[in-house]
C-alpha positions as CSV (number, residue, x, y, z in Angstrom):
1,X,150.5,19.5,-0.1
2,X,146.9,19.6,-1.1
3,X,144.8,22.5,0.0
4,X,141.7,21.5,2.0
5,X,138.5,23.5,1.8
6,X,135.1,22.9,3.2
7,X,131.8,24.6,2.2
8,X,128.4,23.7,3.6
9,X,125.3,24.8,1.7
10,X,121.8,24.5,3.2
11,X,119.0,23.6,0.8
12,X,115.3,24.1,1.6
13,X,114.0,20.9,3.1
14,X,115.4,18.5,0.5
15,X,119.2,18.2,0.4
16,X,122.4,19.1,2.1
17,X,125.5,19.6,0.1
18,X,129.0,19.5,1.5
19,X,131.9,20.7,-0.5
20,X,134.4,18.5,1.0
21,X,137.7,18.6,-0.9
22,X,139.5,20.6,-3.6
23,X,142.8,19.0,-4.7
24,X,145.1,19.9,-7.5
25,X,144.5,18.0,-10.8
26,X,146.8,17.9,-13.8
27,X,149.1,20.9,-13.9
28,X,148.0,23.7,-16.3
29,X,144.6,22.0,-16.9
30,X,142.1,24.8,-17.6
31,X,139.0,22.7,-16.8
32,X,137.5,21.6,-13.5
33,X,136.3,18.2,-12.3
34,X,133.4,17.5,-10.0
35,X,133.1,14.1,-8.2
36,X,130.8,13.0,-5.4
37,X,128.3,10.6,-3.8
38,X,124.5,10.8,-3.6
39,X,122.8,9.3,-0.6
40,X,119.3,9.1,0.8
41,X,118.3,10.5,4.2
42,X,119.3,7.2,5.9
43,X,122.8,7.4,4.4
44,X,122.4,4.6,1.8
45,X,123.8,5.2,-1.7
46,X,121.3,6.1,-4.4
47,X,122.0,4.8,-7.9
48,X,120.6,6.1,-11.1
49,X,120.4,9.7,-10.0
50,X,120.9,12.3,-12.8
51,X,123.6,14.9,-12.1
52,X,123.5,17.8,-14.6
53,X,125.7,20.8,-14.8
54,X,123.2,23.4,-15.9
55,X,124.0,25.5,-18.9
56,X,126.2,22.8,-20.3
57,X,126.0,19.3,-22.0
58,X,127.7,17.8,-19.0
59,X,125.6,15.2,-17.2
60,X,125.9,11.7,-15.7
61,X,124.1,9.2,-13.6
62,X,125.3,7.8,-10.2
63,X,126.6,4.3,-10.1
64,X,125.4,1.5,-7.8
65,X,127.6,3.0,-5.0
66,X,126.0,6.4,-5.5
67,X,129.2,7.9,-7.0
68,X,129.5,10.2,-10.0
69,X,132.1,12.1,-11.9
70,X,131.8,15.1,-14.2
71,X,135.0,16.1,-16.1
72,X,135.8,19.0,-18.4
73,X,133.7,21.6,-16.6
74,X,134.3,25.3,-16.9
75,X,135.8,26.7,-13.7
76,X,133.9,29.4,-11.8
77,X,130.3,29.7,-10.6
78,X,128.3,26.6,-11.4
79,X,124.7,25.3,-10.9
80,X,124.0,21.6,-10.5
81,X,120.7,19.9,-10.6
82,X,120.2,16.4,-9.0
83,X,117.1,14.4,-9.6
84,X,115.6,10.9,-9.6
85,X,112.1,9.6,-9.6
86,X,110.9,8.9,-6.0
87,X,113.1,11.7,-4.5
88,X,112.8,15.5,-4.3
89,X,115.0,17.1,-6.9
90,X,117.3,19.8,-5.9
91,X,119.4,22.5,-7.6
92,X,122.3,24.2,-5.8
93,X,125.2,26.6,-6.6
94,X,128.9,26.1,-6.0
95,X,132.3,27.2,-7.2
96,X,134.5,25.0,-9.4
97,X,138.2,25.5,-9.5
98,X,140.4,25.3,-12.5
99,X,142.8,22.4,-12.5
100,X,141.3,21.0,-9.3
101,X,138.8,18.2,-8.3
102,X,135.9,19.4,-6.2
103,X,134.1,16.7,-4.2
104,X,130.4,16.6,-3.0
105,X,128.3,14.6,-0.7
106,X,124.6,15.1,-1.5
107,X,121.7,13.9,0.6
108,X,118.3,13.5,-1.1
109,X,114.9,13.2,0.6
110,X,112.5,10.5,-0.6
111,X,109.1,11.6,-1.7
112,X,106.5,10.2,0.8
113,X,104.3,7.4,-0.5
114,X,101.7,7.3,2.2
115,X,99.7,9.9,4.1
116,X,99.9,10.2,7.9
117,X,97.1,8.3,9.6
118,X,96.2,6.2,6.5
119,X,96.8,2.6,5.8
120,X,98.6,1.5,2.6
121,X,95.4,0.0,1.1
122,X,93.4,3.2,1.9
123,X,96.1,5.4,0.4
124,X,96.2,3.2,-2.7
125,X,92.4,3.5,-3.2
126,X,92.5,7.3,-2.6
127,X,95.4,7.9,-5.0
128,X,93.8,5.6,-7.6
129,X,90.5,7.6,-7.5
130,X,92.4,10.9,-7.7
131,X,94.9,10.1,-10.4
132,X,94.1,6.9,-12.3
133,X,90.4,7.8,-12.6
134,X,91.5,10.5,-15.0
135,X,93.8,8.1,-16.8
136,X,90.9,5.7,-17.4
137,X,88.6,8.5,-18.5
138,X,91.1,9.8,-21.0
139,X,91.8,6.3,-22.2
140,X,88.1,5.8,-23.0
141,X,88.2,8.7,-25.3
142,X,91.1,7.2,-27.2
143,X,93.0,10.3,-28.4
144,X,96.4,9.0,-27.3
145,X,98.2,5.8,-26.4
146,X,97.8,4.3,-23.0
147,X,99.6,1.7,-21.0
148,X,98.5,0.1,-17.7
149,X,100.9,-1.6,-15.2
150,X,99.9,-5.0,-16.6
151,X,100.5,-3.9,-20.1
152,X,103.9,-2.5,-19.2
153,X,104.9,-5.7,-17.5
154,X,103.8,-7.7,-20.5
155,X,106.4,-5.9,-22.6
156,X,109.2,-6.8,-20.1
157,X,110.9,-3.5,-20.6
158,X,114.5,-3.0,-19.5
159,X,114.4,0.8,-20.2
160,X,111.6,3.3,-20.4
161,X,112.1,3.6,-24.1
162,X,111.2,-0.1,-24.5
163,X,107.6,0.7,-23.4
164,X,107.0,3.2,-26.2
165,X,109.4,2.0,-28.9
166,X,106.7,0.5,-31.1
167,X,104.1,3.2,-30.6
168,X,102.8,5.0,-33.7
169,X,104.3,8.5,-34.1
170,X,107.1,7.8,-31.7
171,X,110.8,7.5,-32.6
172,X,113.5,6.3,-30.2
173,X,117.0,7.6,-31.1
174,X,120.4,8.2,-29.7
175,X,121.2,11.9,-29.1
176,X,124.6,12.8,-27.6
177,X,125.0,9.2,-26.6
178,X,121.8,8.9,-24.6
179,X,118.4,7.4,-25.5
180,X,115.9,10.0,-26.5
181,X,112.2,10.1,-27.6
182,X,111.1,12.2,-30.5
183,X,107.7,12.4,-32.2
184,X,108.1,11.4,-35.9
185,X,104.7,12.6,-37.0
186,X,106.3,16.0,-37.9
187,X,109.4,14.7,-39.5
188,X,108.5,16.2,-42.8
189,X,108.8,19.7,-41.3
190,X,112.4,19.0,-40.2
191,X,111.9,20.2,-36.7
192,X,113.0,18.6,-33.5
193,X,110.0,17.4,-31.5
194,X,110.8,16.2,-28.0
195,X,108.0,15.4,-25.6
196,X,106.9,17.4,-22.6
197,X,107.1,15.1,-19.6
198,X,104.6,15.1,-16.8
199,X,104.9,13.0,-13.7
200,X,101.9,12.7,-11.4
201,X,100.4,15.8,-12.9
202,X,103.5,17.9,-12.5
203,X,105.5,19.3,-15.5
204,X,109.1,18.1,-15.6
205,X,111.4,20.3,-17.7
206,X,114.4,19.0,-19.7
207,X,113.6,15.4,-18.7
208,X,115.1,12.3,-20.4
209,X,113.7,8.7,-20.6
210,X,116.4,7.2,-18.5
211,X,115.1,9.2,-15.5
212,X,112.0,6.9,-15.3
213,X,112.7,3.3,-14.5
214,X,109.9,1.1,-15.9
215,X,109.4,-0.7,-12.6
216,X,108.3,2.7,-11.1
217,X,105.6,3.4,-13.7
218,X,102.0,2.5,-12.8
219,X,100.4,4.0,-15.9
220,X,101.5,5.9,-19.0
221,X,99.9,8.2,-21.5
222,X,101.5,9.2,-24.8
223,X,100.3,12.0,-27.0
224,X,102.3,12.1,-30.2
225,X,100.7,15.2,-31.7
226,X,99.8,18.6,-30.2
227,X,96.2,18.3,-31.3
228,X,95.6,15.2,-29.2
229,X,97.0,16.6,-25.9
230,X,94.4,17.1,-23.1
231,X,94.2,20.7,-21.9
232,X,95.7,20.0,-18.5
233,X,98.9,18.8,-20.1
234,X,99.2,21.5,-22.7
235,X,99.8,24.9,-21.0
236,X,103.6,24.7,-20.9
237,X,104.1,23.1,-24.3
238,X,106.4,25.9,-25.7
239,X,109.7,26.2,-23.9
240,X,113.2,27.4,-24.7
241,X,115.1,25.0,-27.0
242,X,113.6,22.5,-29.4
243,X,109.9,22.9,-30.0
244,X,107.8,20.5,-28.0
245,X,104.9,19.0,-30.0
246,X,103.6,16.1,-27.8
247,X,103.4,14.9,-24.3
248,X,104.3,11.8,-22.2
249,X,102.3,11.6,-19.0
250,X,103.7,9.2,-16.3
251,X,101.8,8.0,-13.2
252,X,104.1,6.5,-10.6
253,X,103.5,3.2,-8.8
254,X,100.7,3.2,-6.2
255,X,101.7,2.3,-2.6
256,X,101.4,-1.4,-2.0
257,X,101.5,-2.3,-5.7
């Protein structure tokens, strides 16, 4: 008879994780399996959420029903990061059991799109002045590649990589089975040059293009070389892992647009 276990972990303001079930898997299997469902605060499933087992190459995205499955995980203490544009990302710790299937129910909190006491149109104008004014000013200097919402829609992109695929100095390739962006300007040096991603002025570490649905992007800045990056997007350029030698700056859709 399967052994039932329940663990509840409280996460600061953004998610609640319930370790609901641990059941025996295939006998003598040394690895662990993690399955679960991601929901929003209203209880509706959230598709397209990245679920990453930190410290490993194991990751997946939730299906239309919010479900996910990670197989072949090392048993023991594990750290999982869950994130999707429009929601507060969260990282939590849990225990994975050898030869068992651990199950999670994860609740994510949506990032507010309007300020209290302000109408949608007023918030749109305020955010445009604060964020997109800088975008237009940098675009006038012409040191990078810039895409407005209208220009993005004209490309009819199905994936984020479709927006930048033909941009000079940018290469789109498959790495470990997922679409990735690399800057080709430094190809002769034989170094891996992934972009540093920024979303609404915040640095996003270890991001991948499939985290950013094209329909959620209001404006986009691409800097394919370190010398062209504006100072505000350059401080965290060097991180662990492959050397970052460019930046992709994403501004999310304005309320009411």
